[in-house]
C-alpha positions, -999 to 999 in steps of 0.1 A, spaced: 618 377 -303 649 388 -321 654 425 -316 643 446 -345 670 474 -343 704 467 -356 713 502 -365 727 516 -333 746 498 -305 730 522 -281 696 507 -290 707 473 -276 709 468 -239 741 452 -229 767 449 -202 794 475 -203 830 475 -193 855 447 -190 840 413 -181 860 411 -149 842 443 -137 807 430 -145 811 393 -136 836 367 -124 871 370 -139 867 335 -152 844 347 -179 874 354 -201 893 323 -192 884 308 -226 886 339 -247 910 321 -272 889 289 -274 878 276 -308 849 253 -316 862 218 -322 832 195 -326 827 178 -359 793 194 -367 776 223 -349 741 215 -338 735 240 -310 736 278 -313 729 311 -296 709 342 -306 718 373 -287 719 409 -300 737 422 -269 767 401 -276 769 413 -312 769 449 -301 794 445 -272 828 460 -275 853 437 -292 869 425 -260 837 414 -243 824 400 -276 856 379 -280 853 366 -245 816 356 -252 825 338 -284 853 320 -266 829 308 -239 804 296 -266 832 277 -284 843 261 -251 808 251 -243 802 233 -277 779 261 -291 788 263 -328 763 288 -342 758 325 -335 725 338 -350 719 375 -354 702 400 -378 720 410 -410 699 441 -415 693 455 -450 686 490 -436 719 491 -419 739 479 -449 722 498 -477 705 529 -462 713 547 -494 704 528 -525 735 513 -541 759 523 -513 769 494 -490 784 495 -455 796 462 -442 821 474 -416 802 462 -385 795 428 -400 831 424 -412 843 429 -376 816 405 -363 824 378 -388 861 382 -383 858 374 -346 834 345 -352 859 330 -377 887 334 -351 867 311 -328 857 287 -356 820 296 -350 794 296 -378 773 327 -384 736 322 -390 724 356 -404 688 366 -404 683 388 -435 657 413 -424 642 447 -429 638 473 -456 656 506 -459 632 536 -462 638 539 -499 625 503 -505 600 500 -476 563 495 -479 558 517 -448 533 545 -452 547 578 -463 558 598 -433 560 568 -409 586 574 -382 592 537 -376 596 515 -407 609 484 -388 590 453 -397 576 466 -430 585 443 -460 599 459 -492 575 470 -519 594 449 -544 607 415 -530 632 413 -558 651 441 -543 654 423 -511 666 393 -531 693 414 -547 705 425 -513 706 388 -502 728 380 -533 752 408 -525 756 394 -490 763 359 -503 788 373 -528 806 389 -499 804 363 -471 795 330 -488 818 304 -502 846 320 -522 832 354 -511 851 386 -516 855 390 -478 874 357 -475 895 364 -506 905 398 -490 914 381 -456 933 349 -463 948 351 -429 915 342 -412 902 307 -406 879 300 -435 843 299 -422 821 312 -450 784 316 -444 766 285 -457 732 290 -441 709 321 -446 676 327 -429 651 348 -447 632 373 -424 621 368 -388 586 358 -375 565 370 -404 534 356 -387 536 383 -361 525 419 -368 556 433 -351 577 417 -379 554 419 -409 534 451 -410 507 461 -412 493 425 -414 510 391 -416 505 377 -451 515 342 -460 514 348 -498 535 380 -495 561 362 -474 564 333 -498 570 358 -526 599 373 -506 613 339 -498 610 326 -533 629 355 -549 655 354 -522 660 316 -525 665 319 -563 689 348 -560 710 330 -533 711 298 -552 724 315 -583 754 327 -563 760 296 -542 741 266 -553 748 245 -522 740 272 -497 712 263 -472 682 287 -472 661 286 -440 626 300 -437 619 327 -411 615 313 -376 578 312 -368 563 312 -333 528 300 -325 507 297 -294 495 262 -302 501 233 -326 467 241 -342 478 277 -349 511 265 -362 494 240 -386 471 267 -398 499 291 -407 522 265 -422 493 252 -443 487 287 -456 524 290 -465 523 258 -485 491 267 -503 508 300 -512 537 281 -529 562 274 -501 574 241 -514 605 242 -535 616 276 -522 636 266 -490 660 240 -477 650 239 -440 619 251 -422 623 270 -389 600 274 -359 603 293 -326 593 276 -294 582 298 -264 557 279 -243 549 264 -209 565 229 -210 589 208 -230 560 184 -239 542 214 -254 573 222 -274 574 186 -286 538 188 -298 546 219 -317 575 202 -335 553 172 -343 527 195 -357 552 212 -380 567 179 -391 532 166 -399 524 196 -422 558 193 -439 553 156 -446 517 162 -458 530 187 -484 558 165 -497 587 178 -477 594 147 -456 631 148 -463 636 185 -454 649 192 -419 630 211 -392 651 237 -374 643 254 -341 660 289 -345 647 302 -312 638 284 -280 640 295 -244 626 293 -209 629 318 -180 616 294 -153 596 264 -146 567 250 -126 545 264 -112 549 293 -136 573 289 -166 570 326 -173 586 338 -141 623 340 -136 637 309 -119 672 296 -125 663 262 -111 632 260 -132 651 271 -163 676 243 -158 649 217 -153 629 228 -184 661 228 -205 671 193 -194 637 179 -202 635 196 -235 670 185 -247 662 150 -236 631 151 -259 652 165 -287 677 137 -285 650 111 -283 630 125 -313 658 140 -334 658 114 -361 620 107 -362 612 144 -365 641 152 -388 653 179 -365 681 202 -377 699 229 -358 688 242 -324 693 278 -314 688 290 -278 675 325 -270 696 340 -254 731 343 -240 727 369 -213 698 384 -193 690 420 -202 666 441 -181 658 473 -200 620 480 -194 598 492 -166 590 457 -153 622 438 -144 602 406 -136 591 401 -173 601 366 -183 616 378 -216 644 395 -198 655 363 -181 660 338 -209 698 341 -208 723 315 -198 742 342 -179 728 368 -155 730 405 -161 764 406 -144 777 376 -165 774 349 -139 766 315 -153 732 300 -146 728 262 -139 712 258 -174 745 266 -191 761 234 -179 731 214 -190 732 229 -225 769 225 -229 768 188 -219 739 182 -243 755 202 -271 787 181 -269 766 149 -275 743 164 -301 772 179 -321 782 144 -329 
């Protein structure tokens, strides 16, 4: 569900103005907070936060740090960095990573997209988002450039010794390649594995101990998930990643648990028993009787039950990091009741929902 466009802030719906004008003044009370837990386990995905003005973004990162949320996941788009071949523009990401480091938050970048000069999109296509590159090795070269800049001992950190040192140690390759919106014109397990393999090798050559995570993959059922993961393994997935990621959008926490069990079973079957399973997107807008309708009470209940299952099954399923989607509600389409607009922990005017306290309490325990 991660938004495709990272090119223009205007393309991302977000709150505007000072937080005190769009929500309670207390939103910025922790704007200088830093993440202090020993190990981050819980994170947030939210494009609107990334594209906020620096003041509002700093308040948001401070709130995350105070609430034991240690990761911020967002696209690091190849088209935005290298729209012209060989010419790199990292200014936006430099600013983002600077603020994350100031709050001691880890950045989980999703390397994604192909600039027009490298894209497999048909000639003359007006929208190239979601098309993979013609040559996966070129995407891998872009990944290596990013690691050289932001990874351990990266040029960005050498140029900014005044910043707290929080190099990027985890890289996610692509987003939801089993959906046509993110792998066009048709999802292809073998093609994605080629992209992942080339990227994995390129990243490891730069930073051997960096963690490479597969694209997060949604599914409507455990059976569908097993089918897709089996296709990936048969295409050569094993040996080309460090953690496998799935996305959980469904009716109940027990449904989500079954999805995690199905993914773990396939990983074990193909010899990856020791590799962790990450959930890089999970979210609910509501709860019974209809989880797909906005309900703050229902969202809190679903989150509580899901996090209880995570804590109980964490070791048995080899669960790694957990990323909630998303931070704030955004309503930008013709139907304001659509559940996808209401997955945030804050309302559109930056008022906290009951689910926030549940996640913060659980994150504090899980971060241990």
